[in-house]
KOLSEDREN-579299 format. One line per field, with one value per residue (C-alpha): residue number from 1; x, y, z; residue in one letter. Coordinates in nm, 3 decimals, m for minus. Example, Ala and Ser with C-alpha at 12.3 -4.5 7.8 and 13.67 -1.06 7.14 Angstrom:
2
k <- (1, 2) .
east <- (1.230, 1.367) .
north <- (m0.450, m0.106) .
up <- (0.780, 0.714) .
r <- (A, S) .
//
This chain:
480
k <- (1, 2, 3, 4, 5, 6, 7, 8, 9, 10, 11, 12, 13, 14, 15, 16, 17, 18, 19, 20, 21, 22, 23, 24, 25, 26, 27, 28, 29, 30, 31, 32, 33, 34, 35, 36, 37, 38, 39, 40, 41, 42, 43, 44, 45, 46, 47, 48, 49, 50, 51, 52, 53, 54, 55, 56, 57, 58, 59, 60, 61, 62, 63, 64, 65, 66, 67, 68, 69, 70, 71, 72, 73, 74, 75, 76, 77, 78, 79, 80, 81, 82, 83, 84, 85, 86, 87, 88, 89, 90, 91, 92, 93, 94, 95, 96, 97, 98, 99, 100, 101, 102, 103, 104, 105, 106, 107, 108, 109, 110, 111, 112, 113, 114, 115, 116, 117, 118, 119, 120, 121, 122, 123, 124, 125, 126, 127, 128, 129, 130, 131, 132, 133, 134, 135, 136, 137, 138, 139, 140, 141, 142, 143, 144, 145, 146, 147, 148, 149, 150, 151, 152, 153, 154, 155, 156, 157, 158, 159, 160, 161, 162, 163, 164, 165, 166, 167, 168, 169, 170, 171, 172, 173, 174, 175, 176, 177, 178, 179, 180, 181, 182, 183, 184, 185, 186, 187, 188, 189, 190, 191, 192, 193, 194, 195, 196, 197, 198, 199, 200, 201, 202, 203, 204, 205, 206, 207, 208, 209, 210, 211, 212, 213, 214, 215, 216, 217, 218, 219, 220, 221, 222, 223, 224, 225, 226, 227, 228, 229, 230, 231, 232, 233, 234, 235, 236, 237, 238, 239, 240, 241, 242, 243, 244, 245, 246, 247, 248, 249, 250, 251, 252, 253, 254, 255, 256, 257, 258, 259, 260, 261, 262, 263, 264, 265, 266, 267, 268, 269, 270, 271, 272, 273, 274, 275, 276, 277, 278, 279, 280, 281, 282, 283, 284, 285, 286, 287, 288, 289, 290, 291, 292, 293, 294, 295, 296, 297, 298, 299, 300, 301, 302, 303, 304, 305, 306, 307, 308, 309, 310, 311, 312, 313, 314, 315, 316, 317, 318, 319, 320, 321, 322, 323, 324, 325, 326, 327, 328, 329, 330, 331, 332, 333, 334, 335, 336, 337, 338, 339, 340, 341, 342, 343, 344, 345, 346, 347, 348, 349, 350, 351, 352, 353, 354, 355, 356, 357, 358, 359, 360, 361, 362, 363, 364, 365, 366, 367, 368, 369, 370, 371, 372, 373, 374, 375, 376, 377, 378, 379, 380, 381, 382, 383, 384, 385, 386, 387, 388, 389, 390, 391, 392, 393, 394, 395, 396, 397, 398, 399, 400, 401, 402, 403, 404, 405, 406, 407, 408, 409, 410, 411, 412, 413, 414, 415, 416, 417, 418, 419, 420, 421, 422, 423, 424, 425, 426, 427, 428, 429, 430, 431, 432, 433, 434, 435, 436, 437, 438, 439, 440, 441, 442, 443, 444, 445, 446, 447, 448, 449, 450, 451, 452, 453, 454, 455, 456, 457, 458, 459, 460, 461, 462, 463, 464, 465, 466, 467, 468, 469, 470, 471, 472, 473, 474, 475, 476, 477, 478, 479, 480) .
east <- (m0.902, m1.173, m1.342, m1.313, m1.594, m1.856, m2.032, m2.306, m2.049, m1.902, m2.247, m2.282, m1.946, m2.055, m2.376, m2.177, m1.944, m2.243, m2.390, m2.060, m2.040, m2.395, m2.330, m2.023, m2.225, m2.441, m2.141, m1.983, m2.277, m2.522, m2.880, m3.140, m3.310, m2.994, m3.038, m2.846, m2.565, m2.701, m2.621, m2.585, m2.830, m2.816, m3.133, m3.028, m3.274, m3.462, m3.370, m3.370, m3.531, m3.413, m3.333, m3.175, m3.129, m3.401, m3.167, m3.063, m3.324, m3.327, m3.477, m3.415, m3.308, m3.213, m3.168, m2.884, m2.981, m2.846, m2.592, m2.403, m2.508, m2.165, m2.029, m2.081, m1.763, m1.648, m1.789, m1.686, m1.904, m1.915, m2.190, m2.527, m2.375, m2.249, m2.021, m2.052, m1.791, m1.904, m1.707, m1.882, m1.802, m1.950, m2.283, m2.359, m2.638, m2.827, m2.859, m2.995, m3.280, m3.111, m3.450, m3.523, m3.193, m3.196, m2.955, m2.833, m2.586, m2.402, m2.061, m1.989, m1.617, m1.551, m1.271, m1.224, m1.254, m1.308, m1.205, m1.314, m1.216, m1.295, m1.123, m1.277, m1.364, m1.177, m1.278, m1.021, m1.108, m0.867, m0.875, m0.723, m0.780, m0.577, m0.767, m0.696, m0.641, m0.708, m1.042, m1.378, m1.479, m1.262, m1.252, m1.052, m0.714, m0.635, m0.294, 0.022, 0.218, 0.243, 0.291, m0.048, m0.229, m0.355, m0.453, m0.414, m0.599, m0.837, m0.916, m1.256, m1.370, m1.684, m1.729, m2.074, m2.154, m2.430, m2.187, m1.847, m1.575, m1.281, m0.951, m0.649, m0.515, m0.202, m0.073, 0.066, 0.245, m0.002, m0.284, m0.472, m0.652, m0.717, m0.613, m0.596, m0.629, m0.356, m0.390, m0.075, 0.099, m0.037, m0.018, 0.058, m0.151, m0.126, m0.290, m0.130, m0.265, m0.113, m0.171, m0.195, m0.161, m0.030, 0.063, m0.155, m0.050, 0.304, 0.450, 0.600, 0.309, 0.303, 0.301, 0.334, 0.676, 0.806, 0.931, 0.645, 0.719, 0.630, 0.347, 0.307, 0.261, 0.085, 0.118, m0.182, m0.135, m0.478, m0.439, m0.336, m0.463, m0.374, m0.010, m0.064, 0.208, 0.376, 0.649, 0.772, 0.752, 0.893, 0.980, 0.783, 0.935, 1.307, 1.325, 1.054, 0.773, 0.597, 0.699, 0.416, 0.476, 0.343, 0.216, m0.049, m0.136, m0.410, m0.177, m0.085, 0.280, 0.335, 0.370, 0.233, m0.029, m0.404, m0.506, m0.362, m0.545, m0.389, m0.438, m0.282, m0.320, m0.100, 0.135, 0.074, m0.071, m0.169, m0.103, m0.282, m0.035, m0.141, 0.083, 0.188, 0.034, 0.234, 0.254, 0.401, 0.539, 0.401, 0.537, 0.699, 0.405, 0.617, 0.855, 0.657, 0.874, 0.793, 0.790, 0.699, 0.533, 0.337, 0.227, m0.030, 0.093, m0.180, m0.514, m0.474, m0.488, m0.500, m0.442, m0.708, m0.780, m0.716, m0.896, m0.749, m0.945, m0.995, m0.707, m0.470, m0.369, m0.526, m0.561, m0.830, m0.696, m0.931, m0.861, m1.030, m1.007, m1.115, m1.084, m1.446, m1.564, m1.609, m1.841, m1.633, m1.892, m1.964, m1.852, m1.611, m1.399, m1.452, m1.429, m1.065, m1.028, m1.184, m1.213, m1.091, m0.778, m0.735, m0.384, m0.274, 0.002, 0.257, 0.542, 0.609, 0.798, 1.069, 0.994, 0.633, 0.510, 0.181, 0.059, m0.223, m0.518, m0.811, m1.019, m1.373, m1.610, m1.986, m2.156, m2.412, m2.382, m2.426, m2.529, m2.270, m2.424, m2.319, m1.984, m1.911, m1.588, m1.459, m1.467, m1.482, m1.607, m1.555, m1.574, m1.897, m1.812, m1.874, m1.631, m1.459, m1.560, m1.421, m1.726, m1.720, m1.972, m1.853, m1.961, m1.938, m2.060, m2.363, m2.295, m2.457, m2.362, m2.229, m2.186, m1.933, m1.744, m1.370, m1.313, m1.175, m0.927, m0.937, m1.316, m1.485, m1.861, m2.131, m2.403, m2.616, m2.655, m2.856, m2.848, m3.031, m3.075, m2.883, m2.926, m2.978, m3.056, m2.935, m2.617, m2.328, m2.383, m2.156, m2.299, m2.368, m2.236, m1.897, m1.867, m2.074, m1.982, m2.122, m2.183, m2.362, m2.600, m2.673, m2.507, m2.470, m2.409, m2.306, m2.439, m2.253, m2.570, m2.872, m2.777, m2.777, m2.913, m2.945, m2.967, m3.044, m2.890, m3.095, m2.903, m2.829, m2.467, m2.426, m2.687, m2.425, m2.284, m2.587, m2.443, m2.125, m2.113, m1.838, m1.830, m1.625, m1.561, m1.318, m1.303, m0.933, m0.849, m0.921, m0.931, m1.015, m1.394, m1.362, m1.247, m1.539) .
north <- (1.369, 1.612, 1.684, 2.036, 2.242, 2.356, 2.691, 2.537, 2.425, 2.774, 2.915, 2.660, 2.768, 3.132, 3.038, 2.841, 3.136, 3.364, 3.114, 3.088, 3.462, 3.469, 3.183, 3.325, 3.479, 3.170, 2.939, 3.154, 3.091, 2.797, 2.897, 2.865, 2.583, 2.370, 2.014, 1.948, 1.692, 1.359, 1.318, 0.944, 0.662, 0.363, 0.193, m0.047, m0.052, m0.367, m0.594, m0.383, m0.091, 0.244, 0.527, 0.864, 1.220, 1.454, 1.615, 1.297, 1.092, 0.799, 0.898, 0.581, 0.217, m0.048, m0.416, m0.613, m0.814, m1.120, m1.209, m0.974, m1.103, m1.094, m0.838, m0.477, m0.269, 0.077, 0.354, 0.577, 0.841, 1.008, 1.230, 1.061, 0.722, 0.559, 0.257, 0.018, m0.246, m0.597, m0.917, m1.062, m0.765, m0.415, m0.236, 0.067, 0.273, 0.553, 0.826, 1.104, 1.114, 1.039, 0.965, 0.695, 0.527, 0.229, m0.049, 0.044, m0.242, m0.521, m0.666, m1.016, m1.034, m1.219, m1.121, m1.013, m0.638, m0.527, m0.180, 0.071, 0.408, 0.595, 0.846, 0.971, 0.666, 0.424, 0.221, 0.043, m0.264, m0.390, m0.760, m0.903, m1.273, m1.516, m1.628, m1.902, m1.638, m1.273, m1.322, m1.246, m1.608, m1.788, m1.930, m1.881, m2.044, m2.370, m2.426, m2.373, m2.249, m1.869, m1.829, m1.987, m1.736, m1.388, m1.092, m0.723, m0.457, m0.479, m0.187, m0.138, 0.102, 0.282, 0.521, 0.361, 0.308, 0.063, m0.178, m0.168, m0.340, m0.524, m0.394, m0.499, m0.660, m0.583, m0.836, m0.695, m0.851, m0.933, m0.826, m0.499, m0.467, m0.105, 0.115, 0.492, 0.698, 0.963, 1.236, 1.306, 1.641, 1.934, 1.865, 1.496, 1.248, 0.975, 0.874, 0.656, 0.393, 0.349, m0.015, m0.095, m0.457, m0.638, m0.971, m1.012, m1.373, m1.275, m1.562, m1.604, m1.659, m1.736, m1.406, m1.210, m1.281, m1.104, m0.844, m0.666, m0.305, m0.151, m0.026, m0.088, 0.202, 0.150, 0.411, 0.433, 0.621, 0.774, 0.758, 0.392, 0.233, m0.117, m0.013, 0.028, m0.137, m0.138, 0.128, 0.133, m0.058, 0.190, 0.059, 0.269, 0.123, 0.055, m0.003, m0.268, m0.056, m0.113, m0.457, m0.488, m0.518, m0.610, m0.254, m0.304, m0.675, m0.593, m0.387, m0.514, m0.527, m0.335, m0.562, m0.323, m0.047, m0.086, 0.239, 0.565, 0.892, 1.154, 1.531, 1.585, 1.964, 1.984, 1.701, 1.508, 1.170, 1.000, 0.630, 0.405, 0.121, m0.135, m0.024, 0.314, 0.639, 0.803, 1.145, 1.135, 1.392, 1.287, 1.575, 1.300, 1.067, 0.758, 0.831, 0.912, 1.010, 0.954, 1.287, 1.154, 0.861, 0.823, 0.536, 0.487, 0.193, 0.219, 0.249, 0.185, m0.176, m0.140, 0.188, 0.147, 0.466, 0.841, 1.165, 1.516, 1.825, 2.056, 2.286, 1.990, 2.077, 1.778, 1.404, 1.178, 0.822, 0.531, 0.228, m0.087, m0.277, m0.636, m0.607, m0.501, m0.833, m0.758, m0.573, m0.279, m0.001, m0.082, 0.025, m0.267, m0.142, 0.222, 0.550, 0.548, 0.211, 0.129, 0.505, 0.794, 0.982, 1.345, 1.470, 1.820, 1.854, 2.084, 2.227, 2.195, 1.961, 1.756, 1.933, 1.813, 1.635, 1.466, 1.587, 1.395, 1.605, 1.375, 1.065, 1.049, 0.754, 0.733, 0.787, 0.507, 0.160, m0.122, m0.480, m0.755, m0.916, m0.618, m0.548, m0.181, 0.015, 0.325, 0.280, 0.474, 0.830, 1.164, 1.537, 1.731, 2.051, 2.325, 2.617, 2.712, 2.391, 2.038, 1.810, 1.444, 1.170, 0.823, 0.457, 0.249, m0.088, m0.180, 0.130, 0.310, 0.648, 0.943, 1.308, 1.478, 1.807, 1.818, 2.188, 2.203, 1.917, 1.877, 1.871, 1.673, 1.634, 1.438, 1.647, 1.377, 1.000, 0.727, 0.356, 0.033, m0.211, m0.540, m0.808, m1.054, m1.006, m1.351, m1.426, m1.228, m1.149, m0.917, m0.637, m0.265, 0.034, m0.025, 0.325, 0.638, 0.935, 1.276, 1.325, 1.625, 1.691, 1.341, 1.070, 0.730, 0.423, 0.084, m0.164, m0.495, m0.705, m0.482, m0.288, 0.088, 0.357, 0.722, 0.981, 1.352, 1.583, 1.891, 2.108, 2.482, 2.406, 2.213, 2.358, 2.540, 2.199, 2.154, 2.417, 2.224, 1.994, 1.778, 1.567, 1.287, 1.162, 0.906, 0.936, 0.851, 1.110, 1.430, 1.766, 2.118, 2.145, 2.523, 2.462, 2.235) .
up <- (m2.430, m2.529, m2.856, m2.996, m2.844, m3.098, m3.075, m2.862, m2.611, m2.597, m2.516, m2.239, m2.099, m2.101, m1.925, m1.668, m1.613, m1.551, m1.309, m1.125, m1.082, m0.951, m0.710, m0.534, m0.252, m0.209, m0.186, 0.083, 0.317, 0.292, 0.213, 0.484, 0.294, 0.266, 0.385, 0.703, 0.705, 0.829, 1.196, 1.161, 1.107, 1.339, 1.218, 0.943, 0.649, 0.569, 0.278, m0.041, 0.144, 0.005, 0.246, 0.176, 0.289, 0.159, m0.095, m0.283, m0.468, m0.708, m1.043, m1.246, m1.221, m1.477, m1.397, m1.549, m1.855, m2.034, m2.148, m1.913, m1.573, m1.408, m1.162, m1.264, m1.232, m1.345, m1.568, m1.858, m2.027, m2.366, m2.503, m2.463, m2.377, m2.060, m2.083, m1.791, m1.721, m1.632, m1.569, m1.875, m2.104, m2.111, m2.151, m2.365, m2.208, m2.379, m2.115, m2.334, m2.084, m1.748, m1.592, m1.852, m1.948, m2.182, m2.274, m2.623, m2.676, m2.496, m2.576, m2.447, m2.362, m2.034, m1.798, m1.438, m1.369, m1.730, m1.617, m1.879, m2.029, m2.350, m2.577, m2.900, m3.109, m2.884, m2.580, m2.361, m2.156, m1.888, m1.794, m1.475, m1.518, m1.723, m2.031, m2.281, m2.552, m2.635, m2.810, m2.653, m2.700, m2.449, m2.100, m1.784, m1.835, m1.660, m1.816, m1.611, m1.912, m1.890, m2.264, m2.324, m2.107, m2.189, m1.972, m2.038, m2.240, m2.536, m2.768, m2.930, m3.201, m3.078, m3.370, m3.377, m3.008, m3.098, m3.266, m3.090, m3.294, m3.138, m3.279, m3.081, m2.761, m2.560, m2.309, m1.983, m1.688, m1.409, m1.642, m1.597, m1.268, m1.357, m1.648, m1.661, m1.977, m1.998, m2.265, m2.462, m2.433, m2.631, m3.006, m2.954, m3.152, m2.889, m2.566, m2.301, m2.065, m1.722, m1.630, m1.261, m1.154, m0.853, m0.702, m0.397, m0.339, m0.238, m0.441, m0.786, m1.022, m1.395, m1.585, m1.257, m1.111, m0.802, m0.749, m0.927, m0.834, m1.167, m1.383, m1.756, m1.998, m2.330, m2.605, m2.840, m3.170, m3.230, m3.607, m3.594, m3.271, m3.388, m3.341, m2.966, m2.760, m2.420, m2.440, m2.080, m1.752, m1.499, m1.153, m0.907, m0.593, m0.637, m0.259, m0.281, m0.134, 0.194, 0.329, 0.580, 0.949, 1.294, 1.360, 1.091, 1.061, 0.809, 0.590, 0.243, 0.136, m0.187, m0.490, m0.750, m0.780, m0.761, m0.930, m1.064, m1.117, m1.345, m1.360, m1.701, m1.710, m1.400, m1.504, m1.183, m1.091, m0.765, m0.720, m0.473, m0.445, m0.185, 0.103, m0.036, m0.157, m0.436, m0.602, m0.954, m1.199, m1.541, m1.749, m1.960, m2.012, m2.076, m1.787, m1.472, m1.176, m0.812, m0.628, m0.285, m0.111, 0.210, 0.434, 0.707, 0.909, 1.170, 0.987, 0.613, 0.496, 0.115, m0.072, m0.339, m0.534, m0.540, m0.629, m0.660, m0.570, m0.865, m0.776, m0.748, m0.392, m0.214, m0.265, m0.123, m0.091, m0.019, 0.198, 0.071, 0.397, 0.342, m0.036, m0.074, 0.064, 0.432, 0.668, 0.789, 0.841, 1.203, 1.552, 1.580, 1.288, 1.378, 1.182, 1.071, 0.898, 0.562, 0.519, 0.307, 0.406, 0.302, 0.230, 0.141, m0.119, 0.043, m0.165, m0.536, m0.768, m0.602, m0.272, m0.268, 0.043, 0.128, 0.467, 0.638, 0.754, 0.843, 0.775, 0.641, 0.670, 0.627, 0.965, 0.927, 1.075, 0.825, 0.892, 0.933, 0.624, 0.406, 0.243, 0.303, 0.255, 0.075, m0.302, m0.631, m0.663, m0.836, m0.778, m0.815, m1.008, m0.751, m0.787, m0.465, m0.286, m0.270, m0.288, m0.386, m0.456, m0.363, m0.370, m0.052, m0.186, 0.029, 0.236, m0.056, m0.200, m0.004, m0.102, 0.120, 0.148, 0.219, 0.151, 0.505, 0.491, 0.865, 0.898, 0.618, 0.643, 0.467, 0.303, 0.137, 0.121, m0.049, 0.022, m0.041, 0.246, 0.263, 0.002, 0.286, 0.653, 0.753, 0.558, 0.414, 0.044, m0.154, m0.365, m0.366, m0.559, m0.723, m0.874, m0.827, m1.051, m1.135, m1.507, m1.656, m1.372, m1.241, m1.032, m1.198, m0.981, m1.115, m0.862, m0.861, m0.842, m0.892, m1.206, m1.268, m1.038, m1.141, m0.865, m0.859, m0.602, m0.513, m0.271, m0.281, m0.198, m0.523, m0.760, m0.971, m1.073, m1.299, m1.534, m1.606, m1.907, m2.049, m2.367, m2.214, m1.862, m1.722, m1.344, m1.321, m1.588, m1.403, m1.569, m1.457, m1.454, m1.476, m1.836, m1.931) .
r <- (M, K, H, T, A, P, R, G, R, M, L, K, R, L, A, A, A, S, A, I, A, L, A, V, G, L, L, A, A, P, G, S, S, A, A, Q, A, P, A, G, Q, N, V, I, P, G, V, D, E, I, V, S, S, P, N, L, K, Q, V, A, H, L, D, K, A, G, P, L, L, G, T, N, S, D, W, A, F, Q, G, R, Y, A, Y, G, G, N, Y, D, G, F, Y, V, Y, D, I, R, N, P, K, A, P, T, I, A, A, Q, V, L, C, P, G, S, Q, N, D, I, S, V, S, G, N, L, L, F, L, G, T, D, S, Q, R, T, N, D, T, C, V, N, A, A, S, T, T, A, V, P, G, D, R, W, E, G, V, K, I, F, D, I, S, N, P, L, T, P, R, Y, L, K, S, I, K, T, D, C, G, S, H, T, Q, T, L, V, P, G, K, R, G, E, K, N, V, Y, L, Y, I, S, S, Y, N, L, A, G, A, D, L, P, N, C, A, L, P, H, D, K, I, S, I, I, K, V, P, L, R, N, P, T, A, A, A, V, V, A, T, P, V, V, F, P, D, G, G, Y, P, G, G, P, A, N, P, N, G, S, P, T, T, G, C, H, D, I, T, V, Y, A, E, K, D, I, A, A, G, A, C, M, G, D, G, V, L, F, D, I, S, D, R, A, K, P, K, V, L, T, T, V, R, D, E, V, N, F, A, F, W, H, S, A, T, F, N, N, S, G, T, K, I, V, F, T, D, E, L, G, G, G, G, A, A, T, C, N, P, T, V, G, P, N, R, G, A, D, A, I, Y, D, I, V, G, H, G, K, K, S, K, L, V, F, R, S, Y, F, K, I, P, R, T, N, A, D, T, E, N, C, V, A, H, N, G, S, L, I, P, V, P, G, R, D, I, M, V, Q, A, W, Y, Q, G, G, I, S, V, W, D, F, T, D, S, R, R, P, K, E, I, A, Y, W, E, R, G, P, I, S, A, T, Q, F, V, G, G, G, S, W, S, A, Y, W, Y, N, G, Y, I, Y, S, N, D, I, V, K, G, V, D, V, L, E, L, K, D, P, R, T, W, V, A, K, W, F, R, T, D, E, F, N, A, Q, T, Q, D, N, F, L, R, W) .
//
């Protein structure tokens, strides 16, 4: 949900429009000085050694700081602040100067994932671990009584970003592995949260009984956020979803969704649901309808996340082979597993189909001591092109072009060498997103990295500015 654009914003939009018009010819044919796509790098960097293509450079780094020393997770952005999820709570970073970011505030609130999104004066924090209660001063639950456990979503007031204030909690079945902010329809004074959660154990669990083929939908009245509540739990897979099978021994049976990305302007959403990819109609926010589903029973192990192109005619689905805890960027695994899959959306409405076009995976070999697999990313706003920046855990950060769905290509990369050369240690970039001219990476172990992309194929993106950014809440960057 955006703020009303002031006059300054309108001037920025006019400037962006002028730049777009000027760039049309340049985008049609790459300039002679454009960096060439990396041909592949087979020399693995040394421990903590940074390597990159010439067009992508690190411009800032911030270590994690106490008391939030847990796993860094996802991002949300608003104005001059970046909100970084952490298993111990969340950070508030001041990024007014992207080349010199600072920690502005920390909120201690332990819980697995702590997936994060923002809207106006509200911040939403999704927790996927059972806690003794819904306060921020608690411990992981050890009781077997489901009623004594809490997991779900917490709402904070961030009207003063330096002193976030806890307002409300909403308990959800199976907790909130991820949560997606969904703007209400035009004129509506509500936002919605689509809560994705799943039962990976394949057994009846307290507070997460099988079959768990649904999502939870929370309605948040913006004028009274403490009245937020679960208003629907639609069953996404009435047939039970993908059951798994011998053709794909690594494939996960569907017992819920991992992540959902919405494109509210177009009333569509893409669900990455363990064994299934899903296209939704969300014209009724509280009653999403499945338009079509797709499976890859040969190469995809775990449908993890999804990204639309700006025109809403393609979806990039990611496969988190190994759950983010395995070395999969190597010749043994190959180029089609633990990768992205590009699908074109063919047809409209109930006649929509998802048609597979190609896979994309980073072309560099990683060490067996590094976890590496496709993970979270976002579009870079380049009109007329489909270009994405993406995190690959210890595989680093990749910028790649999928304008031709059948022939994706990498155009830039940045990575840090393994945490250890002798034993497997998990880490790397959890999320890498473009925000107002820079790439921000939340490294699980190391902290925050800020990168600058200098490439004639993407220079026009520097003109685009938005007041608020949640990666799983896509909007048309031509309207920024």
